[in-house]
C-alpha positions in Angstrom: 108.6 74.5 119.4 109.6 74.9 115.7 108.1 78.3 115.2 110.4 81.1 114.6 110.3 84.8 115.5 109.0 87.4 113.0 112.0 88.4 111.0 111.0 92.2 110.9 111.7 92.5 114.7 115.3 93.9 115.4 117.1 91.6 117.9 120.6 92.6 119.5 122.8 91.0 122.1 125.3 93.0 124.1 127.3 91.7 127.2 126.2 88.2 128.0 125.8 89.2 131.6 122.5 88.8 133.5 121.8 92.2 135.6 119.1 90.8 137.7 118.3 89.2 141.1 119.6 85.7 142.0 117.1 83.1 140.9 116.9 81.4 144.4 114.3 84.3 145.1 111.8 82.0 143.4 111.5 80.3 146.9 109.5 83.5 147.9 106.5 82.7 145.9 106.9 78.9 145.3 107.0 78.0 149.0 103.6 80.0 149.4 102.2 78.4 146.2 103.0 74.8 147.0 101.6 74.6 150.4 103.1 71.1 151.4 106.6 71.6 150.3 109.8 72.6 152.0 112.7 74.3 150.0 116.3 73.8 151.1 118.7 76.2 149.5 122.1 74.7 149.3 124.8 77.5 149.2 127.1 79.8 151.2 126.3 82.5 153.7 126.0 85.1 151.0 122.9 83.1 149.7 121.5 83.0 153.2 122.2 87.0 153.6 120.3 87.4 150.3 117.4 85.2 151.3 117.3 87.0 154.6 117.0 90.4 153.0 114.9 89.3 150.1 112.4 87.5 152.3 113.1 89.0 155.9 109.5 89.9 156.6 108.4 86.2 156.0 110.6 84.8 158.6 108.2 85.7 161.3 105.5 83.5 159.7 107.7 80.4 159.9 108.0 79.9 156.2 108.8 76.5 154.8 112.4 77.3 153.5 115.7 77.0 155.1 119.4 77.2 154.2 122.1 74.5 154.1 125.2 76.6 154.3 128.4 75.3 152.9 131.5 76.0 155.0 135.3 76.1 154.0 135.4 72.5 154.8 132.4 71.5 152.5 133.9 73.7 149.6 137.4 71.9 149.8 135.6 68.5 149.8 136.7 67.5 153.3 133.2 66.7 154.7 130.6 64.3 153.9 127.8 66.0 151.8 125.4 63.1 152.2 125.4 62.6 155.8 125.1 66.5 156.3 122.0 66.6 154.0 120.5 63.5 155.5 120.7 65.2 159.0 119.0 68.4 157.7 116.2 66.4 155.8 115.5 64.4 158.7 115.1 67.5 161.0 112.8 69.0 158.4 110.8 65.7 158.2 110.5 65.7 162.1 109.7 69.5 162.3 107.3 70.1 159.2 106.7 66.6 157.6 106.3 68.0 154.0 105.1 66.1 151.3 108.3 67.1 149.2 111.6 68.7 149.9 113.1 71.0 147.0 116.9 71.2 146.9 117.6 74.6 145.3 121.2 74.4 144.0 123.2 77.6 143.8 126.3 79.1 142.2 128.7 77.3 144.8 127.1 73.7 144.2 127.7 74.3 140.5 131.3 75.5 141.0 132.3 72.7 143.1 130.3 70.1 141.1 128.2 68.8 144.0 126.2 65.8 142.7 122.7 66.7 143.8 121.1 64.6 141.3 123.0 61.6 142.5 122.6 62.2 146.3 118.8 62.8 146.0 117.3 59.4 145.0 119.4 57.6 147.6 118.3 60.0 150.4 114.7 60.0 149.2 114.6 56.3 149.4 116.0 56.4 153.0 113.8 59.1 154.5 110.6 58.4 152.6 110.0 61.8 151.3 110.3 62.8 147.6 113.4 65.1 147.0 113.2 67.3 143.8 116.6 69.0 142.6 116.5 72.3 140.9 119.5 74.2 140.0 118.4 77.8 140.5 122.1 79.3 140.1 122.8 82.9 139.4 125.4 81.7 136.9 122.9 80.6 134.3 119.5 82.0 135.0 117.5 85.4 135.4 115.6 85.4 138.7 112.1 84.6 137.4 114.0 81.4 135.8 114.4 80.0 139.1 110.7 79.0 139.0 111.3 77.6 135.6 114.0 75.0 137.0 111.7 73.9 139.7 108.8 73.4 137.4 110.8 71.5 134.9 112.0 69.2 137.8 108.3 68.8 139.0 107.2 68.2 135.4 109.2 65.0 135.4 107.5 63.9 138.7 103.8 64.3 137.4 102.0 61.0 137.5 100.6 59.2 134.5 96.8 58.0 134.4 97.8 54.5 135.1 99.5 55.5 138.4 96.4 57.1 139.9 93.0 55.6 140.7 90.9 58.6 139.8 92.8 61.6 137.8 89.7 63.8 138.5 90.6 63.7 142.2 93.9 65.2 141.7 92.3 68.4 140.1 91.7 70.8 143.0 90.5 73.5 140.7 87.7 71.3 139.3 86.9 70.4 142.9 86.6 74.0 143.7 84.3 74.8 140.8 82.1 71.8 141.7 82.0 72.6 145.4 78.4 72.6 146.8 76.8 71.3 143.6 74.7 68.3 143.3 76.3 65.3 141.4 73.6 65.7 138.9 74.3 69.3 138.3 77.9 68.5 137.9 77.3 65.9 135.2 74.8 68.1 133.5 77.4 70.9 133.3 80.2 68.6 132.2 78.1 68.1 128.9 78.8 71.7 128.1 82.5 71.0 127.6 83.8 70.2 124.1 85.5 66.8 123.5 88.9 67.8 123.4 92.3 66.1 124.4 93.5 66.9 128.1 94.8 70.2 128.6 97.4 71.1 131.5 98.3 74.8 132.1 101.8 75.6 133.5 103.0 78.6 135.7 102.9 79.5 139.4 100.0 82.2 139.6 97.9 83.2 142.8 94.8 81.0 143.3 92.4 83.7 142.4 94.1 84.2 139.1 94.3 80.4 138.5 90.4 80.4 139.1 89.7 83.3 136.7 91.8 81.8 133.8 90.1 78.4 134.3 86.7 80.0 134.3 87.6 82.0 131.1 88.4 78.7 129.3 85.3 77.1 130.7 83.1 79.8 129.1 84.6 78.5 125.9 83.8 74.9 126.7 87.3 74.0 127.4 88.3 72.0 130.4 91.5 72.4 132.3 92.8 69.1 133.5 95.2 70.5 135.9 97.9 73.1 136.8 101.6 72.8 137.2 102.3 73.6 140.1 99.3 72.6 142.1 98.6 73.9 145.6 99.8 70.6 147.0 102.6 68.4 145.7 100.4 65.4 146.2 98.0 66.9 143.6 100.4 67.2 140.7 98.4 67.1 137.5 98.2 63.8 135.5 100.2 64.2 132.4 100.4 61.5 129.6 101.8 61.3 126.1 99.6 63.4 123.8 98.3 65.8 126.6 98.3 69.4 125.5 100.0 72.1 127.6 100.2 75.7 127.6 102.2 78.3 129.6 100.9 81.4 131.3 104.5 83.2 131.8 107.1 84.0 129.2 110.1 82.6 131.5 109.1 79.0 131.4 110.8 77.7 128.4 112.8 75.0 130.2 109.5 73.7 131.5 107.9 73.7 128.1 110.9 71.8 126.8 110.7 69.3 129.5 107.1 68.7 129.0 107.5 68.1 125.2 110.7 66.0 125.2 110.2 64.0 128.6 106.7 63.8 128.8 105.8 63.8 125.0 103.1 66.5 125.3 101.9 68.9 122.5 102.8 72.7 123.4 100.3 75.3 122.4 102.4 78.2 121.5 100.4 81.2 122.3 100.8 84.8 123.4 100.8 85.1 127.2 97.5 86.1 129.0 98.8 89.6 130.3 96.7 92.5 129.3 93.2 92.3 127.6 94.7 91.7 124.2 97.2 89.1 125.5 94.5 87.1 127.3 92.1 87.2 124.3 94.9 86.0 121.9 95.8 83.2 124.5 92.4 82.0 124.8 91.8 82.2 121.0 95.0 80.2 120.2 93.8 77.4 122.6 90.5 77.3 121.1 91.9 77.1 117.6 94.3 74.3 118.6 91.1 72.3 119.7 89.0 73.4 116.6 86.6 75.5 118.8 85.1 78.6 117.6 85.6 81.2 120.4 82.6 83.1 121.6 82.3 86.6 122.9 86.0 87.3 123.3 86.0 90.6 121.1 83.3 92.0 123.4 85.1 91.0 126.7 88.3 92.5 125.5 86.4 95.8 124.4 84.6 95.9 127.8 87.8 95.6 129.6 89.5 98.3 127.5 86.5 100.7 128.2 86.9 100.1 132.1 90.6 101.3 131.8 89.8 104.6 130.1 91.0 106.7 132.9 94.5 105.1 132.9 94.7 105.0 129.2 94.4 108.9 129.2 97.5 109.1 131.5 99.7 106.8 129.4 98.7 107.6 125.9 101.6 109.3 124.3 104.0 108.8 126.9 107.4 106.9 126.3 108.8 103.9 128.2 112.1 102.2 128.3 112.7 98.5 129.5 116.1 97.9 131.0 115.5 94.1 131.4 115.1 92.0 134.5 112.2 89.6 134.7 111.6 88.1 131.2 108.1 89.8 131.2 109.4 92.6 129.3 108.1 91.5 125.7 104.5 91.0 127.0 104.4 94.1 129.0 105.8 96.3 126.0 103.1 94.7 123.7 100.4 95.5 126.2 101.6 99.2 126.6 102.1 99.7 122.8 98.5 98.6 122.7 97.8 101.4 125.3 99.2 104.1 123.2 102.6 104.3 124.6 105.9 104.6 122.9 108.4 101.9 123.6 112.0 103.0 122.9 113.8 99.9 123.7 112.9 96.4 125.2 115.7 95.0 127.2 115.5 91.4 128.2 117.8 89.1 130.1 117.1 86.0 128.0 115.1 85.4 124.9 113.9 82.0 123.7 112.5 82.9 120.3 110.6 79.6 120.0 108.7 79.8 123.2 108.1 83.3 122.8 107.2 83.2 119.1 103.5 83.8 119.3 104.1 86.7 121.7 106.7 88.1 119.3 104.3 87.9 116.5 101.5 89.7 118.3 104.1 92.4 119.3 104.8 93.0 115.6 101.1 92.9 114.7 100.2 95.4 117.5 103.0 97.7 116.3 101.5 97.7 112.8 98.0 98.4 114.1 99.0 101.1 116.3 101.3 102.7 113.9 104.3 102.2 116.0 108.0 101.6 114.8 109.1 98.1 115.7 111.3 98.5 119.0 114.7 97.1 119.3 114.9 94.1 121.6 118.2 93.9 123.4 119.1 90.4 124.9 121.4 90.5 127.9 121.9 94.3 127.6 124.8 96.3 129.0 123.5 98.4 131.6 126.1 101.1 131.2 125.3 101.4 127.4 121.5 101.5 128.3 122.0 104.3 130.8 123.6 106.5 128.0 120.6 105.7 125.7 118.2 106.6 128.4 120.1 109.9 129.1 119.8 110.8 125.2 116.1 109.6 124.9 114.7 110.9 128.2 111.7 108.6 128.4 108.8 109.5 130.7 109.2 106.1 132.4 111.8 103.3 132.8 110.9 99.8 134.0 114.0 98.6 135.6 115.6 96.3 138.3 115.9 97.8 141.8 119.6 98.6 141.4 119.1 101.4 139.0 115.8 102.9 140.2 117.3 105.5 142.7 120.2 106.7 140.4 117.8 107.3 137.5 115.3 109.1 139.8 118.2 111.3 140.9 118.6 112.2 137.3 115.0 113.2 136.8 113.7 109.9 135.2 110.6 108.3 136.6 111.2 104.5 137.2 109.1 101.4 138.1 110.7 98.3 139.7 110.2 95.4 137.4 110.2 92.9 140.4 106.7 94.4 141.2 105.3 93.0 138.1 106.5 89.7 139.1 104.5 89.5 142.3 101.4 91.3 141.2 98.3 89.8 139.9 98.6 91.0 136.2 97.1 87.9 134.3 93.7 87.7 132.6 90.9 90.3 131.8 90.2 91.0 135.4 93.6 92.1 136.4 94.5 94.5 133.5 93.6 97.3 135.8 96.2 96.1 138.3 98.7 96.2 135.5 98.0 99.6 134.6 98.0 100.7 138.4 101.7 99.7 138.7 102.6 101.4 135.4 100.8 104.7 136.1 101.9 105.1 139.7 105.1 107.0 139.1 103.2 109.2 136.4 100.3 110.0 138.8 102.7 110.8 141.5 104.6 113.2 139.3 101.4 114.8 138.4 100.3 115.2 141.9 103.7 116.8 143.0 103.6 119.1 139.9 100.1 120.3 141.1 101.7 121.2 144.4 104.5 123.1 142.8 107.0 120.7 143.5 110.0 120.2 141.1 112.4 117.4 141.1 116.1 118.1 142.1 118.1 116.6 139.3 121.7 115.5 139.9 123.9 115.9 137.0 
């Protein structure tokens, strides 16, 4: 990841604080994605209250996560951590029998220097279930980076070709694509793939989106050897030295670093497949890496934009301000500039200029093509200062964390929760409409209310 960000972009850094959700919230989507897993969050009652509120609806579905609550005795180092964690893990094994238990470290385990990495191997050998340790604490990470720490830990557990009898059997997406086909048809179809090194994609996406992106690459003759994470821990992709990897989300820089340094993979630094422009650029960069001439992408992108014309009319000429929450801000801003919106400022909790180098380059290119001034990118923004800038600029829309949405609405500023983009299907050509559906919902609501003669009550 030696690439550098375009020098023309204006970067600033303010407070050094993260104004986001706690990263242990990654459990909300990862436990559903990895179906044979169990997540054990090791923290205090505060962590338990947060999980109960953030994921309270899911408790009735018997989710595969739990809290190991640290009491005052634990925090003062009076009790035996190993025995208590062993008791809990044995109970999990007896009740759920998962293929893997993921320990999620919290702020408290960091502060008291709890040696989770030292405890896990011994306990893993004793109970016979793999234990993966991920430190998703709120001291160091924004909330989407919780997934990053989990995937980085799992990347180290991916098998090598020599460790499995049939690597193809560990590829559930390929099995799905071949389902119901005769063996002869599968063999004939495999001849349409180009001869290229194995490619593994990383990032937790819903299964339909995984299939869509895999099929988009298949159209270009590129075979996806696996996804990290897979639907099951027992189907983690085979990874070996020299394999190529590509990310689908901007917040996975730690996973990318782990794959490069520990697994000796080659990272394809590409923009992220968010919006028709980003999806085309992502596929083109993968094709370019393998020396493949992409086919029909310009037409595919144009066709997608044509289907978005009704939404584009709503956003064109409108302004948007990103307060910074989920690390998707650069990709979303680039897409909205392409849609014809004006972006005042891009706040972002954490900026890895190497991992997002291609995305930053595409942002600068998009601004030039659309005649848009280069927006200021503010890392770790001070929310108080941002609110003053929002008051002065009066943007049509602010994409923000949940904490500031209601106060801004009370002051006549339309908002959209950034967390909604984290959970929605926004990747690939087929989901661009979902993305604009989210962005335009407050604008369409305002139009509908204005048509009824309703006016906002603004608090000074």
